[in-house]
C-alpha positions, 0 to 999 in steps of 0.5 A, a space after each residue: 396500942 389503939 390509944 398510942 396509935 390515935 395519939 401518934 397519927 393525930 400528932 403526925 397530921 398536925 391536929 390538936 385534940 380539939 380539932 380532931 373532936 370537932 371533925 368527929 363531932 364529939 367532945 375533946 374529953 372523949 379524944 383525951 380518954 381514947 388517948 389515955 386508954 380509959 375508953 375505946 371508940 366504937 366501930 362507927 367511930 373507928 371508921 370515922 377516925 380512919 376517914 379523918 386520918 386517911 388511914 386504914 382501920 387496920 393501922 389504927 388497930 394494928 401495931 404501934 405507929 411511930 411518929 416519923 420525924 426523920 422522914 418528915 425532915 427528909 421530905 421537907 429537905 427534899 422539897 426545899 432542894 427542889 425549890 432551891 433548884 427552881 429559884 436558881 433556874 429562874 435567876 439564871 433565866 432572868 440573867 439571860 433575858 436581861 443580857 439579851 435585852 441589853 445586847 438588843 438595846 446596844 444593837 438597836 442604838 447602833 442601828 438608829 445611830 447608823 440610820 440617822 448618820 446616813 440620812 444626814 438630817 434631811 429635814 434641814 433642806 425641807 420647805 417649812 412653809 407647809 405646816 405639816 412639813 414643819 411639824 414633821 421636821 420639828 418632830 424628826 429634829 427633836 427625836 434626833 437631838 434627844 437621841 444623839 444626847 442620850 444614845 451614848 449613855 444608853 450604849 455605855 450603860 448597856 455595855 456595862 450591864 452586859 459585863 456585870 451580868 457576865 462577871 456574876 456568872 
C-alpha cells in the first residue's frame, strides 16, 4: 500500500524517481525499491517524503491513492475556460477602445476642418516682410495644405473602420 501511494503521489506531482531522489538526497534505486515494495522508508524519510509531496504522512501510510486524471482534466478545462473568457474580454475591450479612437479621430478631423474653414486662411493678408510672421504664415499654410489633402482620407478610413468594427460584433 505504501509503495503504491509513493508511486501514485510521485506521478501526480510530475516527478521522476530521479527527481524525487535528488530532493530527498538519496539514490534513485532507493525510490525504486520503495515503489516495488522491496523496502520501506524509515520514519525520518517518511516525514521528508510528506514534505516533498506536500501530503500528510497518514496519507502516505493510509489507503491507496488513485491518480486523479479526471480531476486534473476538469481543473485544466476550468482554467482554460477562465483564460478564454479573459481573452474574449480583452478582445471586446480592444474593439471598444479602437472604435472610440476612430470616433474621436472623426470628430477631431471635422473640428479642425470647421476651424480652418471659419478662419478663411487669415495668413494670406499678413505682412510677410517680418521674418517671424513669414515663418508663422508658411507653417500655418503648410499645415492647412497638408490637412486639406489628408483629412478626407483620414475621415473615410475612420468611418470605414468604425463600420467594420461594428460589423464584426
